[in-house]
C-alpha positions as semicolon CSV with decimal commas, in nm:
position;residue;x (nm);y (nm);z (nm)
1;X;2,891;-2,233;-1,292
2;X;2,899;-1,956;-1,572
3;X;2,763;-1,628;-1,450
4;X;2,497;-1,425;-1,633
5;X;2,638;-1,140;-1,849
6;X;2,317;-0,938;-1,662
7;X;2,422;-1,120;-1,307
8;X;2,462;-0,738;-1,031
9;X;2,709;-0,703;-0,839
10;X;2,673;-0,595;-0,481
11;X;2,776;-0,266;-0,546
12;X;2,562;-0,248;-0,900
13;X;2,236;-0,322;-0,690
14;X;2,324;-0,071;-0,430
15;X;2,424;0,185;-0,746
16;X;2,085;0,088;-0,884
17;X;1,888;0,110;-0,575
18;X;2,042;0,437;-0,495
19;X;1,954;0,605;-0,808
20;X;1,557;0,511;-0,771
21;X;1,548;0,599;-0,441
22;X;1,677;0,969;-0,556
23;X;1,434;0,915;-0,827
24;X;1,156;0,950;-0,610
25;X;1,081;1,131;-0,324
26;X;0,847;0,937;-0,092
27;X;0,563;1,130;0,077
28;X;0,551;1,072;0,469
29;X;0,371;0,743;0,629
30;X;0,074;0,783;0,848
31;X;-0,072;0,721;1,173
32;X;-0,364;0,558;1,269
33;X;-0,575;0,534;1,571
34;X;-0,910;0,347;1,594
35;X;-1,140;0,463;1,904
36;X;-1,366;0,142;1,939
37;X;-1,598;0,314;2,173
38;X;-1,692;0,640;1,958
39;X;-1,592;0,412;1,631
40;X;-1,392;0,710;1,505
41;X;-1,068;0,701;1,328
42;X;-0,769;0,982;1,356
43;X;-0,535;0,973;1,036
44;X;-0,192;1,099;1,084
45;X;0,117;1,152;0,856
46;X;0,481;1,159;1,044
47;X;0,564;1,502;0,941
48;X;0,639;1,809;1,072
49;X;0,493;2,035;0,808
50;X;0,159;1,978;0,795
51;X;0,119;2,156;0,495
52;X;0,431;2,016;0,297
53;X;0,288;1,707;0,425
54;X;-0,074;1,767;0,288
55;X;0,087;1,888;-0,056
56;X;0,364;1,601;-0,066
57;X;0,061;1,325;-0,078
58;X;-0,157;1,490;-0,290
59;X;0,132;1,479;-0,565
60;X;0,219;1,130;-0,455
61;X;-0,203;1,052;-0,550
62;X;-0,230;1,251;-0,867
63;X;-0,468;1,507;-0,702
64;X;-0,530;1,837;-0,618
65;X;-0,902;1,755;-0,501
66;X;-0,917;1,782;-0,114
67;X;-1,252;1,576;-0,140
68;X;-1,044;1,310;-0,395
69;X;-0,777;1,331;-0,146
70;X;-1,044;1,318;0,168
71;X;-1,208;1,021;-0,004
72;X;-0,905;0,782;-0,045
73;X;-0,729;0,811;0,231
74;X;-1,077;0,726;0,410
75;X;-1,157;0,434;0,173
76;X;-0,744;0,295;0,249
77;X;-0,752;0,371;0,588
78;X;-1,032;0,120;0,653
79;X;-0,836;-0,167;0,432
80;X;-0,730;-0,366;0,764
81;X;-0,564;-0,655;0,759
82;X;-0,587;-1,005;0,897
83;X;-0,747;-0,997;1,238
84;X;-0,746;-0,600;1,255
85;X;-1,023;-0,354;1,142
86;X;-0,746;-0,110;1,056
87;X;-0,372;-0,129;0,962
88;X;-0,116;0,109;0,918
89;X;0,113;-0,169;0,784
90;X;-0,177;-0,248;0,492
91;X;-0,240;0,148;0,439
92;X;0,124;0,281;0,381
93;X;0,167;-0,049;0,172
94;X;-0,122;0,043;-0,083
95;X;-0,014;0,428;-0,056
96;X;0,306;0,276;-0,146
97;X;0,213;0,099;-0,414
98;X;-0,061;0,370;-0,562
99;X;0,280;0,608;-0,549
100;X;0,562;0,395;-0,714
101;X;0,269;0,408;-1,027
102;X;0,325;0,772;-1,037
103;X;-0,056;0,830;-1,132
104;X;-0,078;1,145;-1,301
105;X;-0,465;1,204;-1,210
106;X;-0,746;1,064;-0,985
107;X;-0,856;0,802;-1,175
108;X;-0,503;0,652;-1,267
109;X;-0,477;0,669;-0,857
110;X;-0,838;0,479;-0,831
111;X;-0,702;0,217;-1,034
112;X;-0,371;0,191;-0,912
113;X;-0,548;0,162;-0,561
114;X;-0,718;-0,098;-0,697
115;X;-0,417;-0,284;-0,813
116;X;-0,279;-0,295;-0,458
117;X;-0,573;-0,411;-0,204
118;X;-0,666;-0,677;-0,521
119;X;-0,268;-0,785;-0,447
120;X;-0,303;-0,766;-0,097
121;X;-0,613;-0,977;-0,105
122;X;-0,507;-1,223;-0,302
123;X;-0,180;-1,244;-0,090
124;X;-0,444;-1,334;0,260
125;X;-0,600;-1,571;0,026
126;X;-0,300;-1,770;-0,127
127;X;-0,183;-1,781;0,259
128;X;-0,538;-1,880;0,411
129;X;-0,479;-2,158;0,107
130;X;-0,087;-2,283;0,210
131;X;-0,198;-2,302;0,556
132;X;-0,463;-2,545;0,578
133;X;-0,561;-2,846;0,750
134;X;-0,842;-3,064;0,636
135;X;-1,037;-3,112;0,323
136;X;-1,303;-2,857;0,431
137;X;-1,051;-2,603;0,501
138;X;-0,896;-2,637;0,134
139;X;-1,225;-2,637;-0,009
140;X;-1,331;-2,297;0,161
141;X;-1,038;-2,195;0,065
142;X;-0,986;-2,247;-0,276
143;X;-1,348;-2,149;-0,314
144;X;-1,217;-1,792;-0,219
145;X;-0,924;-1,754;-0,435
146;X;-1,170;-1,780;-0,770
């Protein structure tokens, strides 16, 4: 079997990943706590220096406006995932997608967030379609995917 000249060796793959990681300093991950009784969501970042965390996160989202930042996090924090009203994993994923696009301003950040959320919804609906066992379930799942 002939190997392609574009095939990576393990060492090359590790080097490429290291170079990519070194070009980007990701923001801190967030943790969330939702109090069902009060319906209050608390969002915290895993970072010792709160001011640096705030600055790093705002840079990642391409904004210098704290009002946009607050609204953006409020909306992404409400994403949830199947069976849960909130999800740190889903929110951190969406934030990671937005950061990887490196938005230059708030509009680009909003478009990147829409891409992340649309992707999550598409994957959830695709998963549901792949796990149907009856024709009515298939019909319902297909309508949701369209």
